[in-house]
BAFI-3210 file (N, C-alpha, C; in Angstrom, 3 decimals, decimal comma, padded with zeros to 6 digits):
// residues 155
n [1|2|3|4|5|6|7|8|9|10|11|12|13|14|15|16|17|18|19|20|21|22|23|24|25|26|27|28|29|30|31|32|33|34|35|36|37|38|39|40|41|42|43|44|45|46|47|48|49|50|51|52|53|54|55|56|57|58|59|60|61|62|63|64|65|66|67|68|69|70|71|72|73|74|75|76|77|78|79|80|81|82|83|84|85|86|87|88|89|90|91|92|93|94|95|96|97|98|99|100|101|102|103|104|105|106|107|108|109|110|111|112|113|114|115|116|117|118|119|120|121|122|123|124|125|126|127|128|129|130|131|132|133|134|135|136|137|138|139|140|141|142|143|144|145|146|147|148|149|150|151|152|153|154|155]
n.u [-007,606|-006,424|-005,810|-004,784|-004,822|-005,704|-007,640|-009,069|-009,877|-012,617|-012,431|-014,265|-016,333|-014,880|-014,093|-016,583|-017,607|-015,752|-016,326|-019,006|-021,982|-020,717|-020,431|-018,521|-016,316|-014,403|-012,703|-011,482|-008,862|-007,551|-005,334|-004,424|-002,459|-001,254|-000,480|002,074|002,407|004,820|008,242|011,319|011,743|010,975|008,533|006,008|004,523|003,218|002,965|004,149|003,434|004,887|004,721|005,400|003,388|001,772|004,138|004,022|001,432|001,715|003,713|002,411|000,326|001,817|002,833|000,429|-000,341|001,631|000,986|-001,512|-000,699|000,637|-001,132|-004,479|-006,491|-009,635|-010,421|-008,849|-007,467|-005,821|-005,392|-003,815|-002,715|-001,658|000,053|-000,374|-000,601|-001,983|-000,984|-002,372|-004,125|-005,222|-002,962|-002,540|-004,441|-004,759|-006,441|-007,332|-008,997|-010,185|-011,063|-010,101|-008,513|-005,655|-004,446|-005,438|-004,312|-001,493|-001,130|-001,865|000,136|002,418|001,829|001,897|004,563|005,936|004,928|006,057|008,735|009,085|007,377|007,141|007,175|007,737|008,530|008,108|008,666|007,263|008,571|008,946|011,580|012,181|011,861|012,206|013,403|012,194|014,043|014,683|014,017|015,964|014,675|012,327|013,298|014,410|012,094|010,815|012,624|012,193|010,190|011,275|012,027|010,071|007,349|006,809|008,574|009,750|010,911]
n.v [-000,641|002,575|005,083|008,231|010,320|012,987|012,837|010,944|007,513|005,167|001,986|-000,222|000,744|001,145|-001,474|-002,685|-001,275|-002,116|-004,823|-004,911|-006,350|-008,584|-012,024|-013,822|-013,713|-015,184|-014,630|-011,943|-009,903|-007,593|-004,925|-002,503|000,183|002,131|005,304|005,222|005,845|005,849|005,504|003,948|004,196|006,773|009,339|009,988|012,749|013,563|012,746|013,417|012,761|012,904|013,163|012,613|013,907|012,243|010,709|009,049|007,881|006,493|004,636|003,175|002,074|000,404|-001,404|-002,554|-003,716|-005,664|-007,330|-008,264|-009,699|-011,803|-013,138|-014,512|-012,143|-010,766|-008,302|-005,279|-002,909|000,060|002,482|005,340|007,621|011,063|013,962|015,610|013,592|012,157|010,227|006,960|007,372|006,138|005,233|003,779|001,647|-001,576|-003,759|-006,935|-009,130|-012,329|-015,476|-017,421|-017,863|-018,017|-016,689|-014,099|-013,461|-013,698|-011,831|-009,449|-009,279|-009,075|-006,603|-004,795|-005,113|-004,188|-001,615|-000,418|-000,353|000,453|002,469|005,933|007,691|010,017|010,183|012,165|012,444|013,996|014,852|015,319|016,186|017,274|017,364|014,538|012,752|009,697|006,849|004,211|000,863|-001,987|-004,416|-004,137|-004,032|-006,591|-008,148|-007,440|-008,406|-011,148|-011,477|-010,940|-012,053|-013,941|-014,888|-012,353|-011,367|-008,901|-008,045]
n.w [-009,345|-008,657|-006,276|-005,129|-002,408|-000,091|001,853|004,601|004,315|004,218|005,109|005,049|003,385|001,025|000,330|000,077|-002,147|-004,041|-004,505|-005,076|-006,279|-007,285|-007,751|-008,242|-006,710|-004,245|-002,183|-000,270|000,538|002,788|003,566|005,843|006,439|009,128|010,707|012,999|016,532|017,725|016,835|016,366|019,087|019,695|020,198|017,816|016,463|014,215|010,704|007,479|004,169|001,047|-002,529|-006,034|-008,250|-010,943|-011,684|-009,458|-009,598|-012,019|-011,338|-009,306|-010,814|-012,456|-010,560|-009,702|-012,136|-012,412|-010,255|-011,096|-013,315|-012,176|-010,433|-010,380|-010,208|-009,427|-008,676|-007,614|-005,407|-004,569|-002,269|-001,439|000,892|001,009|002,289|005,480|008,373|011,344|014,283|014,374|012,275|009,063|006,433|004,052|001,946|000,802|-001,211|-002,307|-004,495|-005,301|-006,829|-005,191|-001,984|-001,659|-003,858|-003,428|-000,893|-001,410|-003,490|-002,206|-000,259|-001,882|-003,174|-000,978|-000,113|-002,401|-002,655|-000,427|-001,160|-003,827|-004,603|-005,267|-002,699|-000,088|003,267|006,130|009,478|012,324|015,402|018,982|019,242|016,822|013,182|010,940|008,105|006,837|006,431|004,032|004,962|005,778|006,210|004,743|002,125|001,952|002,156|-000,222|-002,127|-002,299|-004,139|-006,581|-009,805|-009,725|-011,390|-013,022|-015,805|-016,005|-013,663]
ca.u [-007,910|-005,424|-006,207|-003,933|-005,706|-005,388|-008,717|-009,148|-010,787|-013,390|-012,053|-015,451|-017,002|-014,026|-014,177|-017,954|-017,702|-014,880|-016,910|-020,462|-022,602|-019,860|-020,636|-017,410|-015,222|-014,467|-011,816|-011,027|-007,836|-007,264|-004,262|-004,488|-001,312|-001,590|000,610|002,429|002,647|006,226|009,137|012,696|011,717|010,621|007,140|005,697|003,350|002,548|003,788|003,760|003,824|004,966|004,876|005,589|002,173|001,998|005,092|003,537|000,310|002,241|004,415|001,405|-000,352|002,722|002,848|-000,850|-000,286|002,462|000,210|-002,544|-000,029|001,118|-002,225|-005,796|-007,268|-010,892|-010,478|-007,674|-007,595|-004,779|-005,680|-002,659|-002,867|-000,523|-000,226|-000,081|-001,456|-001,735|-000,907|-003,627|-004,841|-004,788|-002,097|-002,691|-005,339|-004,578|-007,481|-007,271|-010,126|-009,970|-011,935|-009,496|-007,809|-004,194|-004,110|-005,734|-003,304|-000,166|-001,134|-001,879|001,465|003,287|001,533|002,388|006,035|006,430|004,588|007,040|010,093|009,164|006,496|007,860|006,636|008,750|007,895|008,776|008,028|007,410|008,798|009,237|012,953|012,346|011,428|013,211|012,982|012,224|014,911|014,252|014,425|016,531|013,669|011,398|014,006|014,523|010,765|010,536|013,524|011,695|009,275|012,016|012,230|008,920|006,123|006,895|009,936|010,262|011,391]
ca.v [000,758|003,312|006,434|008,955|011,353|013,494|012,501|009,627|006,605|004,217|000,679|-001,040|001,289|000,908|-002,891|-002,912|-000,750|-002,911|-006,131|-004,777|-007,061|-009,667|-013,332|-014,674|-013,493|-016,061|-014,159|-010,559|-009,653|-006,171|-004,466|-001,074|000,688|003,295|006,089|004,795|006,910|005,761|004,842|003,977|004,603|008,180|009,693|010,622|013,611|013,608|012,310|013,996|011,976|013,675|012,336|013,324|013,614|011,701|009,616|008,130|007,120|005,568|003,550|002,335|001,314|-000,665|-002,392|-003,274|-004,536|-006,828|-008,238|-008,904|-010,649|-012,928|-013,845|-014,321|-011,208|-010,283|-006,879|-004,825|-001,506|000,679|003,869|005,818|009,015|011,977|015,102|015,469|012,621|012,007|008,837|006,224|007,545|005,231|005,763|003,034|000,494|-002,507|-004,792|-007,836|-010,054|-013,424|-016,619|-018,266|-017,092|-017,962|-015,616|-012,818|-013,226|-013,480|-010,573|-008,350|-009,208|-008,534|-005,181|-004,045|-005,134|-003,340|-000,223|000,057|-000,242|000,950|003,614|007,178|008,495|010,448|010,350|012,988|012,312|015,086|014,337|016,422|016,678|017,825|016,557|013,663|011,967|008,257|006,119|002,860|-000,142|-003,206|-005,485|-003,942|-004,440|-008,057|-008,691|-007,223|-009,227|-012,514|-011,488|-010,739|-013,271|-014,834|-014,483|-011,358|-011,311|-007,532|-007,686]
ca.w [-009,248|-007,891|-005,878|-004,200|-001,877|001,237|002,786|005,226|003,624|005,024|004,570|004,775|002,190|-000,141|-000,031|-000,383|-003,515|-004,901|-004,851|-005,226|-007,385|-007,782|-007,112|-008,645|-005,775|-003,082|-001,127|-000,279|001,543|002,928|004,432|006,112|007,185|009,951|011,273|014,361|017,496|018,129|015,894|016,860|020,480|019,862|019,917|016,527|016,646|012,910|009,583|006,193|002,997|-000,186|-003,726|-007,295|-009,028|-012,283|-011,546|-008,421|-010,150|-013,037|-010,658|-008,648|-011,866|-012,877|-009,486|-009,791|-013,353|-012,120|-009,393|-011,928|-014,205|-011,377|-009,752|-011,006|-009,404|-009,993|-008,345|-006,875|-005,039|-003,767|-001,891|-000,674|001,301|001,042|003,154|006,917|009,052|012,772|014,740|014,373|011,013|008,003|005,371|002,807|001,866|-000,308|-001,202|-003,453|-004,539|-006,240|-006,590|-004,165|-000,957|-001,798|-004,798|-002,786|000,142|-001,994|-004,237|-001,235|000,340|-002,928|-003,353|000,178|-000,168|-003,487|-002,348|000,547|-001,703|-005,200|-004,850|-004,962|-001,607|000,863|004,572|007,130|010,779|013,278|016,751|019,911|019,067|015,475|012,039|010,331|006,948|007,108|005,501|003,653|005,948|005,192|006,269|003,626|000,908|001,981|001,862|-001,647|-002,954|-002,506|-005,285|-007,825|-010,584|-009,575|-012,077|-014,074|-016,355|-015,959|-012,323]
c.u [-006,899|-006,010|-005,182|-004,751|-005,210|-006,414|-008,592|-010,159|-011,495|-013,170|-013,274|-016,170|-016,198|-014,132|-015,563|-018,125|-016,888|-015,559|-018,424|-020,957|-021,803|-020,174|-019,512|-016,227|-015,412|-013,619|-011,463|-010,035|-007,585|-006,078|-004,451|-003,274|-001,701|-000,325|000,839|002,647|004,068|007,001|010,555|012,755|011,323|009,163|007,038|004,445|002,561|003,518|003,247|004,306|003,784|005,115|005,071|004,381|002,503|002,943|004,569|002,397|000,787|002,934|003,419|000,627|000,518|002,790|001,556|-000,860|000,527|001,727|-000,835|-001,935|000,395|-000,012|-003,547|-006,700|-008,522|-011,080|-009,256|-007,853|-006,385|-005,216|-004,522|-002,860|-001,546|-000,924|000,111|-001,109|-001,026|-001,639|-002,292|-004,416|-004,334|-003,955|-002,438|-003,683|-004,978|-005,671|-007,349|-008,426|-009,890|-010,970|-011,422|-008,593|-006,306|-003,782|-004,337|-004,686|-001,945|-000,096|-001,115|-000,496|002,483|003,080|002,084|003,918|006,565|006,044|005,634|008,401|010,174|008,274|007,202|007,100|007,794|008,040|008,767|007,979|008,300|007,528|009,041|010,648|013,220|011,879|012,572|012,592|013,133|013,039|014,301|014,799|014,914|015,511|012,678|012,033|014,123|013,184|010,455|011,386|012,969|010,739|010,018|012,241|011,100|007,747|006,332|008,346|010,543|010,845|012,858]
c.v [001,400|004,677|006,994|010,153|011,819|013,026|011,097|008,787|005,709|002,836|-000,148|-000,554|001,021|-000,542|-003,224|-002,451|-001,601|-004,190|-006,094|-005,509|-008,220|-010,956|-014,306|-014,582|-014,369|-015,584|-012,696|-010,410|-008,154|-005,966|-002,968|-000,713|001,971|004,037|005,598|006,018|006,923|005,071|005,035|004,542|006,045|008,421|010,365|011,469|013,766|013,076|012,975|013,128|012,884|012,710|013,235|012,992|013,201|010,513|008,579|007,274|006,094|004,378|002,620|001,500|000,164|-001,770|-003,216|-004,200|-005,802|-007,832|-008,979|-009,923|-011,914|-013,775|-013,568|-013,451|-010,783|-008,798|-006,537|-003,331|-001,090|002,125|004,302|007,292|009,763|013,155|014,776|014,559|012,497|010,536|008,199|006,364|006,554|005,963|005,111|001,893|-000,296|-003,555|-005,615|-008,816|-011,075|-014,534|-017,459|-017,454|-016,971|-016,823|-014,247|-012,482|-012,886|-012,157|-009,378|-008,178|-008,628|-007,026|-004,348|-003,991|-004,182|-001,880|000,373|000,339|000,408|002,147|004,900|008,077|008,844|010,789|011,201|012,871|013,562|014,460|015,529|016,991|017,222|016,863|015,695|012,933|010,495|007,580|004,757|001,869|-001,399|-004,341|-005,380|-004,378|-005,954|-008,701|-008,559|-008,122|-010,619|-012,614|-011,355|-012,066|-014,275|-014,245|-013,560|-011,207|-009,927|-007,145|-007,934]
c.w [-008,293|-007,539|-004,903|-003,737|-000,519|002,271|003,356|004,464|004,636|004,414|004,185|003,518|000,928|-000,610|-000,562|-001,833|-004,494|-005,384|-005,056|-006,472|-007,929|-007,028|-007,468|-007,683|-004,554|-001,929|-001,356|000,863|001,570|003,857|004,592|006,956|007,893|010,380|012,700|015,243|018,027|017,022|016,399|018,273|020,735|019,476|018,547|016,752|015,349|011,865|008,323|005,085|001,781|-001,350|-004,934|-008,167|-010,459|-012,227|-010,552|-008,956|-011,171|-012,381|-009,958|-009,666|-012,351|-011,825|-009,511|-011,016|-013,110|-011,228|-010,217|-012,896|-013,455|-010,780|-010,452|-010,125|-010,152|-009,722|-007,499|-006,606|-004,215|-003,538|-001,013|-000,367|001,198|001,926|004,599|007,582|010,507|013,159|014,833|013,086|009,966|006,949|004,037|002,992|000,620|-000,163|-002,477|-003,357|-005,639|-005,937|-005,422|-003,243|-001,193|-002,735|-004,158|-001,725|-000,468|-002,748|-003,293|-000,612|-000,644|-003,077|-002,202|000,152|-001,236|-003,300|-001,406|-000,091|-003,081|-005,513|-004,424|-003,973|-000,686|002,163|005,488|008,431|011,617|014,660|017,680|019,754|017,667|014,397|011,536|009,142|007,293|006,015|005,168|004,682|005,232|005,176|005,107|002,307|000,827|001,641|000,368|-002,542|-003,221|-003,689|-006,605|-008,512|-010,484|-010,346|-013,252|-014,528|-016,269|-014,605|-012,176]
res [m|i|r|i|q|e|d|i|f|d|t|a|r|e|v|e|a|l|i|a|g|r|s|d|i|g|a|v|v|t|f|v|g|h|v|r|g|r|d|e|g|e|e|i|t|a|m|t|l|e|h|y|p|g|m|t|e|a|q|l|q|d|i|e|r|q|a|r|a|r|w|p|l|d|a|c|l|i|v|h|r|v|g|r|m|l|p|g|e|p|i|v|l|v|a|t|a|s|a|h|r|r|a|a|f|e|a|a|e|f|l|v|d|w|l|k|t|r|a|p|f|w|k|r|e|e|t|p|s|g|d|r|w|v|e|a|r|h|e|d|e|a|a|a|r|r|w|q|g|r|g|d|a|n|n]
***
């Protein structure tokens, strides 16, 4: 399941709803990304995430499809916020559920790596010295590269 929204989400409620009534799930892995209060040594007062409606949802659905093709997931959830957010607020929730922990852990890690590098979101940080667009990080690209050629022939 994919959701893009401006409102803050409640991680516990989201996970509870994801696995409600399921007795076949043995592992649930969650990742919640938050707005940092500092980046590159500078204070962040707010961050705005922009996206291209329609394109973003399609790309997230494709990323989720690839995870489901690679691992035996019983449930999967991606909630990504857009709009203006303050330090400490959640940005993204990734939850994966499977009969076994390894699949849940690996799928969650894959989803986070690919969201960081392949999802069409644009981040602008507000700092005391002015606004700045956030550039892609080499570490994120390196993390995503390890998944290429593993599992899905379309990568």
